[in-house]
C-alpha positions in Angstrom: 14.8 26.3 -1.9 14.8 23.0 -0.1 11.6 21.5 1.4 11.5 19.7 4.7 12.0 16.2 6.1 9.7 15.6 9.0 10.1 12.5 11.2 6.7 11.2 12.4 7.7 8.0 14.2 10.3 5.3 14.6 9.2 1.8 15.4 11.8 -0.7 16.7 10.8 -4.3 16.3 12.5 -7.2 18.3 11.6 -10.9 18.4 9.3 -10.3 21.4 8.1 -6.7 21.2 7.5 -3.6 19.2 8.0 -0.1 20.4 7.1 3.1 18.6 8.6 6.5 19.4 6.5 9.4 18.2 7.9 12.7 17.0 4.5 14.5 17.1 5.3 18.1 18.2 6.9 21.0 16.4 10.0 20.2 18.5 11.0 16.9 20.0 13.6 16.7 22.8 15.1 13.3 23.6 16.1 13.2 27.3 17.1 10.5 29.8 19.7 9.2 32.1 23.0 7.9 31.0 22.9 4.6 29.0 19.1 4.7 28.4 19.4 4.6 24.6 19.2 8.2 23.5 22.1 7.9 21.1 20.9 4.4 19.9 17.5 5.9 19.1 19.1 8.6 16.9 21.5 6.1 15.3 18.5 4.0 14.4 16.9 7.0 12.6 20.1 7.4 10.7 20.2 3.7 10.0 16.6 3.6 8.7 17.5 6.5 6.3 20.2 4.3 4.8 23.1 5.7 6.8 26.1 3.9 8.2 25.1 4.0 11.8 27.1 2.6 14.7 24.7 0.1 16.2 25.3 -0.9 19.8 25.6 -4.6 20.8 22.2 -4.3 22.5 20.7 -3.1 19.2 22.6 -5.6 17.0 21.7 -8.5 19.2 18.0 -7.7 19.8 16.5 -5.6 17.1 15.1 -7.3 14.0 14.3 -4.2 12.0 13.4 -0.5 12.3 10.5 1.3 10.5 10.7 5.1 10.0 7.6 7.0 9.2 8.6 10.3 7.5 7.2 13.1 5.3 9.7 14.1 2.7 8.5 17.4 1.2 4.8 16.6 0.6 5.4 12.9 0.2 4.7 10.6 3.2 7.0 7.6 3.2 7.5 4.5 5.4 11.1 3.2 5.3 12.1 -0.1 6.8 15.6 -1.5 7.2 16.6 -4.9 8.7 19.3 -5.2 11.4 19.1 -9.0 11.1 19.6 -10.4 7.6 20.0 -8.1 4.5 21.3 -4.8 5.9 22.1 -3.5 2.4 18.6 -2.4 1.5 16.0 0.0 2.7 12.4 -0.9 1.8 9.9 1.8 0.9 6.6 0.4 2.2 3.0 0.9 1.2 1.4 2.9 4.0 -0.8 0.7 6.1 -0.1 -2.6 4.5 3.7 -3.0 5.0 4.0 -4.3 1.5 7.4 -3.2 0.0 6.9 -1.0 -3.0 10.6 -0.4 -3.7 14.0 -1.5 -2.5 16.7 1.0 -2.3 20.4 0.0 -1.9 22.6 1.3 0.8 25.7 0.5 -1.3 26.8 3.3 -3.7 28.6 0.9 -6.1 25.5 -1.0 -7.2 23.3 -0.6 -10.2 20.2 -0.4 -8.0 18.9 3.0 -6.9 20.3 4.2 -3.6 18.6 6.1 -0.9 20.1 9.5 -1.4 19.2 9.9 -5.1 15.7 8.7 -4.1 15.2 11.2 -1.2 17.1 14.3 -2.4 14.8 15.2 -5.3 11.8 14.9 -3.0 13.5 17.5 -0.8 14.2 19.7 -3.8 18.0 19.4 -3.1 20.3 19.4 -6.2 22.8 16.6 -6.6 26.3 17.1 -8.0 28.5 14.0 -8.6 31.9 14.4 -7.2 34.8 12.6 -8.8 36.6 10.1 -6.6 40.0 10.9 -8.1 
């Protein structure tokens, strides 16, 4: 049986400001008018988890990095991914100090550990390699 992945907060950092969006309740509903950034917020969560997210020009031109505070099973994690600079890695940070403990690759064809094999065992989800041919 799989355990849960709980989003605690997403922090978006630009050159001039930092904004944290909390996901504190048992249920979080993201609402707002058209073009207020609802989809961008969800894409940034996907991006912080190592996914190939579609980043809007506003995000690509203004956001330096995103930091996602999550609980994976019983393990609290802080994940950071840069929008400017090296976009091919997700940092696993030490809680409270922002010191990178590990670097996870977002590229499947590298020797470095990637995000999915790092997170899936913590969620008690089995992995099965699928041949490409």
